[in-house]
C-alpha positions as CSV (number, residue, x, y, z in Angstrom):
1,M,0.0,0.0,0.0
2,S,1.4,3.4,-1.0
3,G,1.3,6.3,1.5
4,T,1.1,10.0,0.8
5,I,4.8,10.5,0.6
6,D,5.3,7.4,-1.7
7,R,2.6,8.9,-4.1
8,L,4.3,12.3,-4.0
9,L,7.7,10.7,-4.9
10,A,6.1,8.9,-7.8
11,E,4.3,12.1,-9.0
12,K,7.6,14.1,-8.8
13,R,9.5,11.2,-10.3
14,I,11.9,11.1,-7.4
15,E,13.6,7.7,-7.3
16,L,15.2,6.5,-4.1
17,P,18.3,4.4,-4.1
18,N,18.5,1.1,-2.3
19,A,19.2,1.7,1.4
20,A,23.0,1.2,1.8
21,V,24.4,-1.6,3.9
22,P,26.8,-0.3,6.6
23,V,30.5,-0.6,5.7
24,A,31.6,-0.5,9.3
25,N,30.4,-1.2,12.8
26,Y,27.3,1.0,13.0
27,T,23.5,1.0,12.5
28,P,22.1,3.0,9.6
29,V,19.1,4.2,11.7
30,V,18.3,4.1,15.4
31,V,14.7,5.0,16.4
32,A,14.3,5.9,20.1
33,D,11.5,7.8,21.9
34,G,10.0,9.2,18.7
35,T,13.2,10.2,17.1
36,A,15.1,8.6,14.2
37,Y,18.9,9.2,14.1
38,V,20.2,8.5,10.6
39,S,23.9,7.7,10.3
40,G,25.9,9.7,7.8
41,Q,24.9,8.9,4.2
42,V,27.3,9.7,1.3
43,C,26.8,10.5,-2.3
44,S,26.4,6.9,-3.6
45,W,23.7,5.3,-5.8
46,N,22.9,1.7,-5.2
47,G,26.4,1.0,-3.9
48,E,28.3,3.0,-6.6
49,F,30.2,5.9,-5.1
50,K,29.6,9.2,-7.1
51,F,31.2,12.6,-6.7
52,V,34.6,11.3,-5.4
53,G,36.8,14.3,-4.8
54,R,36.8,17.8,-3.3
55,V,34.2,20.5,-3.9
56,G,36.0,23.6,-5.1
57,R,38.7,21.6,-6.8
58,D,37.2,18.6,-8.5
59,F,33.6,19.7,-8.4
60,S,31.8,23.1,-8.6
61,A,29.4,24.2,-5.8
62,E,26.5,23.2,-8.1
63,E,27.9,19.7,-8.5
64,G,28.4,19.6,-4.8
65,R,24.8,20.5,-4.4
66,E,23.9,17.5,-6.6
67,A,26.1,15.3,-4.4
68,A,24.3,16.6,-1.2
69,R,20.9,15.9,-2.8
70,M,22.1,12.3,-3.6
71,A,23.2,11.9,0.1
72,G,19.7,13.3,1.1
73,L,18.1,10.7,-1.1
74,N,20.1,8.0,0.7
75,I,18.8,9.4,4.1
76,V,15.2,9.1,2.8
77,A,15.9,5.6,1.6
78,Q,17.3,4.6,5.0
79,L,14.2,6.1,6.7
80,K,11.9,4.2,4.4
81,N,13.8,1.0,5.1
82,A,13.7,1.5,8.9
83,L,10.2,2.9,9.2
84,G,8.4,1.0,6.5
85,D,6.3,4.1,5.7
86,L,7.6,7.6,5.1
87,D,4.3,9.0,6.3
88,R,5.6,8.2,9.8
89,V,8.0,11.2,9.4
90,K,6.6,14.0,11.4
91,R,9.4,16.5,11.1
92,V,13.0,16.7,9.9
93,L,14.7,18.3,12.9
94,R,18.3,18.6,11.8
95,L,20.8,17.9,9.0
96,N,24.6,17.9,9.4
97,V,26.2,18.4,6.0
98,F,29.9,17.7,5.7
99,V,31.6,18.9,2.5
100,N,35.0,17.6,1.4
101,S,36.2,21.0,0.6
102,A,39.2,22.5,-1.3
103,E,41.3,24.7,1.0
104,T,39.8,28.0,-0.2
105,F,36.2,26.8,-0.8
106,T,33.7,28.6,1.4
107,E,30.3,27.8,-0.2
108,Q,29.4,24.9,2.0
109,P,25.9,26.4,2.7
110,K,25.1,26.4,-1.0
111,V,26.2,22.8,-1.3
112,A,24.1,21.8,1.7
113,N,21.0,23.3,0.1
114,G,21.0,20.2,-2.1
115,A,19.9,18.1,0.9
116,S,17.9,20.8,2.6
117,D,15.8,21.6,-0.5
118,L,15.2,17.9,-1.1
119,M,13.7,17.5,2.5
120,V,11.3,20.4,1.9
121,E,10.4,19.0,-1.6
122,I,9.5,15.6,-0.1
123,F,8.1,16.5,3.3
124,G,6.8,20.1,2.8
125,D,6.9,22.3,5.9
126,A,7.8,19.2,7.9
127,G,11.0,19.0,6.0
128,R,12.2,22.4,7.3
129,H,15.0,21.8,9.7
130,T,18.0,23.2,11.5
131,R,21.4,22.6,9.9
132,S,25.1,22.8,10.0
133,A,27.2,23.0,6.8
134,V,30.8,22.2,7.5
135,G,33.9,22.0,5.3
136,V,36.2,19.1,6.1
137,A,39.6,18.0,4.9
138,Q,38.5,14.5,3.9
139,L,35.4,12.2,4.0
140,P,35.2,8.4,3.9
141,L,36.2,6.8,0.6
142,G,37.0,10.3,-0.7
143,V,33.4,11.3,-1.4
144,A,32.5,14.9,-1.8
145,V,29.5,15.1,0.7
146,E,28.2,13.2,3.7
147,V,24.9,14.1,5.5
148,D,23.4,12.7,8.7
149,A,19.9,13.5,10.1
150,I,17.7,13.7,13.1
151,V,14.0,13.1,12.4
152,Q,10.9,13.1,14.5
153,V,8.7,10.1,13.8
154,D,5.4,8.5,14.8
């Protein structure tokens, strides 16, 4: 049975990747006391790493934004896998966006908008959240962006 969010995804032709299997000793999603904590998701698509490199050197801010959107799609895929129904999402509370940045790159907020805009596109006002956008010297497997999330759920 399709829920409201699943129908919206179909209408907007937003495809979700398969929920990634952990590559280390962690759980992709922990749900406790009405809150889902989603482990960092990178810019991969069905196990294939995309956007490997640094934003501001190997990728433009706009390409970084695409990488952040892809990481956001992986967050949504993990939520769907853990919750079974995306209609259980009451509110996206927080995103932390880590950008593998060239030394002089300072447009991390623009990159982070890729994930932030996606949450609003999918969940409407419930997708509006607090956020950090941080430039880092390196990310796992050399990817350009990693995003984690805290989400209020039923």
